[in-house]
Phi, psi and omega in degrees: 000325181297312180298323177296322181295310185295321180292319179296324177296322183298319185293313178303314184301314180298320180294325181289325181288327188275352185289129175095307184229145179292151175249125178250137176237121180244151175234162180089182180283147175287154183295146182285146183285156187223158172249121180246128186226156178218148176208157183239130170249144189232134171233141181262141177214144181282131178300152175232018181211140181225140177238127181248132180242120186212156185205173179238133175241119178234156182234153178201156180292332179241166177296316184300315178300315182295317183293314185296313178300325177291318180294323178297312179294321182287332178297321177293324181299313182298313181300317185289324180294318180294321178298331179282356178102005183269124177295148186302322184293346178261008180245122185224141173286127182252339177205141174210127185212151173220122186225144177279145179250118189268146169254114183263128174235152185305131173057026174226151181298138182298146180241142177289120176268327174192175178249150178230128178252139177231130180228119182239134179236152177245123182246134183243141175217145176259005177247100181296341178292345182263002185294314178304318180292328172296319177291322177295319178290335179286320178298318183293329182286349179096015177298148182233014180211098172259115185280341179131179177244135182241112178272144177209170179247126181288317180226103182254023181301314184298320180291318178296323178296320175294318180296318178299317181296318181292322181292318181294318178300314178294319177302311180301317178295326176293318177298313180301317180296315185293318180301306183301319178293333178273355179076027179233172181259147177273127183270208183285152177285124183256333177210152181208121177224161188228149170214157184091211182090000180251134177263147180268126180302140184262112179288145174235118183287152185224129181248128182285134182204156182294135178230154179290156181298135178088346179279134178256151181291120178285126179221135180235137183273340182060218183228148175241143182262132180243125189242144175225128177252137181236149176236125183235147179231134179236144170290157175250126176260131177286000000 
């Protein structure tokens, strides 16, 4: 009876302790405290590729008239681009459309006023010195819609590698500074992850304007920034 009485009292005591809030019992060592840091490294690199997007918009009373006029002008566009040194394999149609344009009048059914044909091409070059000549060729061919020039980098691995190294070095220095300020020692690296590393092609707007004969459109690719962000976690040693 004595043993049973003690056990019963122990049960009641546990029940009283658990009333209102949960009780958690853990065993083993507690997780080691950590320092988590992140840093971004950036490297600049000159673009080595340019893409020009331009097109022709034509109108006609009939769909056939609009398309025929557009095809005539676009044929010349291709000829001028090839004459400027752009290989045919680097010239591609990116948009082709034909739409009726309606004339809306009050309380009357809409009537087709004319048709509009749009044809847009993208021309790519790996020789940035030819970009100005490309634009001039397009204007000579009669394009009336230039969307702009987009500079990009074909292979940015070396720039990404440098940006990554800079990011890791900065993150490590940041972790060491935090540990010293907190009066603790930096332990082993427990995790390392990366994000970013892609450069966004830089568009350059282009406004069509009259130019003197022989003058070429000046275009500069400049520099592009490639960024890599790293996230690192270190143990804290007491």
